[in-house]
C-alpha positions in Angstrom: -15.2 85.8 145.9 -15.7 82.1 145.3 -18.4 80.1 143.7 -20.6 78.3 146.2 -19.9 74.8 144.7 -16.1 75.4 144.7 -16.3 76.6 148.3 -18.3 73.5 149.3 -15.9 71.3 147.7 -12.9 73.1 149.2 -14.4 73.0 152.6 -14.9 69.2 152.2 -18.6 69.0 152.5 -18.7 67.1 149.3 -16.2 64.7 147.8 -16.3 66.1 144.3 -17.3 69.5 142.8 -20.0 67.9 140.7 -21.6 66.4 143.8 -21.5 69.9 145.4 -23.1 71.4 142.2 -25.8 68.8 142.2 -26.6 69.4 145.9 -26.9 73.2 145.4 -29.1 72.7 142.3 -31.3 70.1 144.2 -32.0 72.7 147.0 -29.8 71.0 149.6 -27.8 74.1 150.2 -29.2 77.6 151.1 -27.3 80.8 151.3 -28.6 83.2 153.9 -31.9 81.4 153.9 -32.3 81.6 150.1 -32.0 78.8 147.5 -29.2 79.6 145.1 -27.5 78.4 141.9 -24.1 76.8 141.8 -22.4 79.9 140.3 -23.5 82.2 143.2 -20.6 83.8 144.9 -19.9 83.2 148.6 -18.4 86.0 150.8 -17.1 85.9 154.3 -19.9 86.3 156.8 -22.5 84.4 154.8 -24.6 81.7 156.5 -25.0 78.4 154.8 -27.5 75.8 155.6 -26.4 72.4 154.3 -28.6 69.3 154.3 -27.1 65.7 154.2 -29.8 63.2 154.2 -31.7 63.8 157.5 -29.0 66.0 159.1 -28.8 69.7 158.7 -25.7 71.8 159.3 -25.7 75.6 159.7 -22.3 77.1 159.1 -20.8 80.6 158.9 -18.2 81.3 156.3 -15.0 82.3 157.9 -12.6 82.3 155.0 -12.7 81.7 151.2 -10.9 79.2 149.1 -11.4 77.6 145.7 -8.5 75.0 146.3 -9.1 71.8 148.1 -6.5 71.4 150.9 -6.1 69.2 154.0 -8.9 68.7 156.5 -7.4 71.1 159.0 -7.2 73.8 156.4 -10.8 73.1 155.3 -12.0 73.2 158.9 -10.8 76.9 159.2 -13.0 78.0 156.3 -16.2 77.7 158.3 -17.6 77.8 161.9 -20.6 75.7 162.6 -23.2 77.4 165.0 -23.7 76.1 168.4 -27.4 75.5 167.8 -26.5 73.3 164.7 -24.0 71.2 166.7 -26.5 70.7 169.5 -29.3 69.6 167.1 -27.0 67.2 165.2 -25.7 65.6 168.4 -29.3 65.2 169.7 -30.4 63.7 166.4 -27.5 61.3 166.3 -28.3 60.1 169.8 -32.0 59.5 168.9 -31.0 57.6 165.8 -28.5 55.4 167.8 -31.3 54.6 170.4 -33.7 53.7 167.6 -31.1 51.4 166.0 -30.7 49.7 169.3 -34.5 49.1 169.4 -35.3 51.6 172.0 -38.0 54.2 171.3 -38.8 57.1 173.6 -42.3 56.6 175.1 -44.9 59.2 174.3 -46.2 59.1 177.9 -45.5 57.6 181.3 -46.3 53.9 181.8 -49.7 53.2 183.3 -50.6 50.4 185.6 -51.1 47.9 182.7 -47.7 48.9 181.2 -45.9 48.5 184.5 -47.4 45.0 184.9 -46.3 44.1 181.4 -42.8 45.3 182.2 -42.6 43.4 185.5 -43.8 40.2 183.8 -41.2 40.7 181.0 -38.5 41.1 183.6 -39.6 38.1 185.6 -39.7 35.9 182.5 -36.1 37.0 181.5 -34.5 35.9 184.8 -33.2 32.3 184.7 
């Protein structure tokens, strides 16, 4: 059994163990849906929900380690759920579009919107 802060550090979710401990104490990490303390032990088969900013990862613990190794070894310690991967990629695509200045419309364009788009396109042409 391994402490949750040590495991998060060994699995390379956080750069230092103190950052992992701070995240656990701040409620950014949940073990099997429950908020835990940094000294809580992790076992194989547990499900962790890890929040980094606006992104959330849901991972299943596959192996235990309290030593930090290479990234390939760290990737073998957990398996991210398919739902979590899909949600993260969708969120990343949405953020990328928003940074490009595009927003998803809430509804289909009506007659007035279509005229405004047409006028905008006509004014852009040389």
